[in-house]
C-alpha positions as CSV (number, residue, x, y, z in Angstrom):
1,M,41.0,72.3,204.2
2,G,42.0,71.4,200.8
3,V,44.2,72.7,198.4
4,R,41.3,74.1,196.5
5,S,40.2,76.3,199.6
6,W,43.4,77.6,200.6
7,F,44.2,78.9,197.1
8,E,40.7,80.9,197.2
9,P,41.8,83.4,199.6
10,L,45.0,83.4,198.1
11,G,43.6,84.9,194.5
12,V,41.8,87.3,196.5
13,V,44.7,88.5,198.4
14,V,46.7,88.9,195.0
15,A,43.3,90.8,193.7
16,I,43.9,93.0,196.5
17,A,47.3,93.4,196.0
18,V,47.2,94.3,192.2
19,I,44.5,96.8,193.3
20,V,46.3,98.6,195.8
21,G,49.5,98.7,193.8
22,I,48.2,100.1,190.7
23,S,46.5,102.6,193.1
24,M,49.6,103.7,194.8
25,G,51.4,104.1,191.0
26,A,48.9,106.3,189.8
27,V,49.3,108.5,193.3
28,L,53.4,108.3,193.0
29,L,53.2,108.8,189.5
30,G,50.4,111.4,188.8
31,P,47.8,110.8,186.8
32,V,47.8,108.6,183.5
33,L,47.6,111.1,180.3
34,V,45.2,110.1,177.4
35,P,45.6,112.2,174.7
36,A,42.6,113.8,173.1
37,S,41.0,112.7,170.1
38,G,41.4,114.6,166.9
39,P,44.7,115.8,165.2
40,S,48.3,116.7,166.6
41,P,49.7,120.2,166.0
42,S,51.9,118.8,164.0
43,S,49.5,116.7,161.7
44,A,46.9,119.5,161.6
45,A,45.8,120.9,158.0
46,P,47.8,123.9,156.8
47,P,45.4,127.2,156.2
48,P,43.5,126.8,153.1
49,T,45.2,128.3,149.9
50,H,43.3,131.0,148.4
51,Y,42.8,131.7,144.2
52,V,43.0,135.0,142.0
53,N,42.7,134.9,138.4
54,L,43.3,138.2,136.9
55,S,43.6,139.2,133.0
56,I,44.9,142.3,131.1
57,V,42.9,142.6,128.3
58,I,42.5,145.3,125.4
59,N,39.5,147.7,126.4
60,A,37.5,147.5,123.6
61,T,36.0,151.2,124.0
62,W,39.6,152.9,124.8
63,G,41.3,150.1,122.8
64,V,44.2,150.4,126.1
65,P,45.3,147.5,128.4
66,Q,43.0,147.2,131.3
67,Y,42.9,144.6,134.5
68,V,40.3,142.6,134.9
69,P,38.6,143.0,137.9
70,A,40.8,145.9,139.0
71,N,39.1,145.4,142.4
72,F,39.0,142.3,144.2
73,S,38.7,140.5,147.6
74,V,40.7,137.3,149.0
75,P,40.8,136.1,152.7
76,A,44.0,136.5,154.7
77,G,46.7,134.0,154.1
78,R,48.4,132.1,151.2
79,V,47.3,133.6,148.0
80,V,48.2,132.6,144.6
81,I,47.5,135.2,142.1
82,T,47.7,134.1,138.5
83,I,47.6,137.1,135.5
84,R,47.0,136.2,132.1
85,D,48.7,139.3,130.2
86,Y,46.6,139.1,126.8
87,D,48.8,143.0,125.7
88,Q,51.8,142.4,123.3
89,P,55.4,142.2,124.9
90,G,57.1,145.5,125.6
91,T,60.3,147.0,126.7
92,F,60.2,148.6,130.0
93,V,63.1,151.2,129.4
94,G,64.6,151.5,133.6
95,C,63.4,148.8,134.5
96,G,65.1,147.0,137.7
97,C,63.1,144.3,136.9
98,N,63.3,142.7,140.3
99,V,60.5,140.3,141.6
100,T,59.1,141.0,145.8
101,G,56.8,140.5,147.7
102,T,56.4,137.3,147.1
103,V,57.1,133.8,148.5
104,G,60.9,133.2,148.1
105,A,60.8,136.7,146.2
106,V,60.4,134.0,142.8
107,E,57.4,134.5,139.9
108,M,56.2,131.8,137.4
109,I,56.0,133.1,133.8
110,N,54.9,130.3,131.6
111,G,55.9,127.6,133.6
112,T,59.7,129.1,134.6
113,A,60.5,130.7,138.0
114,Y,62.2,134.1,137.8
115,H,63.7,136.1,140.5
116,R,64.3,139.1,138.0
117,V,62.6,139.4,134.9
118,P,64.1,140.6,131.6
119,S,62.8,144.5,130.9
120,A,62.8,143.9,127.0
121,N,59.4,141.3,127.6
122,V,57.8,143.5,130.0
123,A,54.1,144.7,129.1
124,H,52.8,145.3,132.9
125,T,53.6,145.6,136.5
126,F,51.3,144.1,139.5
127,S,52.8,146.0,142.3
128,S,51.8,147.5,145.2
129,P,54.5,149.5,147.7
130,A,52.3,148.8,151.0
131,L,52.4,145.2,150.2
132,N,56.2,145.4,149.1
133,L,54.9,143.2,146.1
134,N,56.3,143.9,142.6
135,V,55.6,141.5,139.7
136,L,56.3,141.5,136.3
137,S,54.0,140.8,133.3
138,P,55.9,139.9,130.1
139,G,53.1,140.7,127.1
140,G,51.3,137.2,125.5
141,S,52.3,135.4,129.0
142,T,50.7,134.0,132.3
143,V,52.1,135.0,135.2
144,S,51.8,133.2,138.9
145,F,53.3,133.7,142.4
146,V,52.3,133.1,145.8
147,T,52.0,135.7,148.7
148,E,51.0,136.0,152.0
149,L,48.3,138.9,152.4
150,F,47.0,139.9,155.8
151,P,43.5,142.0,156.4
152,G,43.7,145.3,155.2
153,T,43.2,147.3,151.9
154,Y,46.1,147.7,149.7
155,P,46.1,149.9,146.6
156,W,48.2,148.9,143.4
157,W,49.0,149.6,140.2
158,C,51.3,149.0,137.0
159,M,54.1,150.5,137.1
160,A,55.1,149.7,133.6
161,P,54.8,152.5,130.9
162,C,51.7,151.3,128.9
163,G,49.8,154.0,128.1
164,L,49.1,156.8,125.3
165,D,51.1,160.3,125.6
166,G,54.6,158.2,124.8
167,M,53.2,155.6,127.3
168,M,52.6,157.5,130.5
169,G,49.0,159.0,129.6
170,F,45.3,156.9,130.1
171,P,45.4,154.2,131.2
172,M,48.5,154.4,133.3
173,G,47.4,155.1,137.0
174,V,43.9,155.0,136.2
175,P,41.9,153.1,138.2
176,G,39.6,150.2,136.8
177,F,42.4,150.0,134.6
178,M,46.1,150.3,135.1
179,A,44.7,150.7,139.1
180,G,42.8,148.8,141.7
181,T,42.6,147.7,145.5
182,I,43.1,144.4,146.8
183,T,40.5,144.2,150.3
184,V,42.0,141.1,152.6
185,T,39.5,139.9,154.4
186,N,39.9,138.2,158.0
């Protein structure tokens, strides 16, 4: 028997030993876990952010301020609401003027962050006690805020005196003018 013929059975024995060793390792160590395809939980995309644009305009028929739209729907989750206030600045006497119900208890007015808004400029609010939401709107400004909303229907209204009869009459609290609903869907 030559050298070559002696190595051939040795190669078969080594191959068998490797296969048995791998099999024994799998038995001793358990199954080999292979990651599933797709993103890992830490790299999963965040849920989408939804956007709502509102305006406070002067109603051409009545000459009083009006939110447009007053009633709107939005999917549940993170929502950015922007209010463009075309009314004149006002003074909300007796206003605590604290921002609540927003992410970080902050709103942006013309690009500047506020936790508390000076009452000398507040013409309107966007307030929903059911959502613990209170955002203040100086006239002639753009206000934006981020909030987390859950499914349901929530009333909102303007709490700043902004109507007739000593600023407490129409359109204060009138649905479609200074009051409405937010419908949050699944």
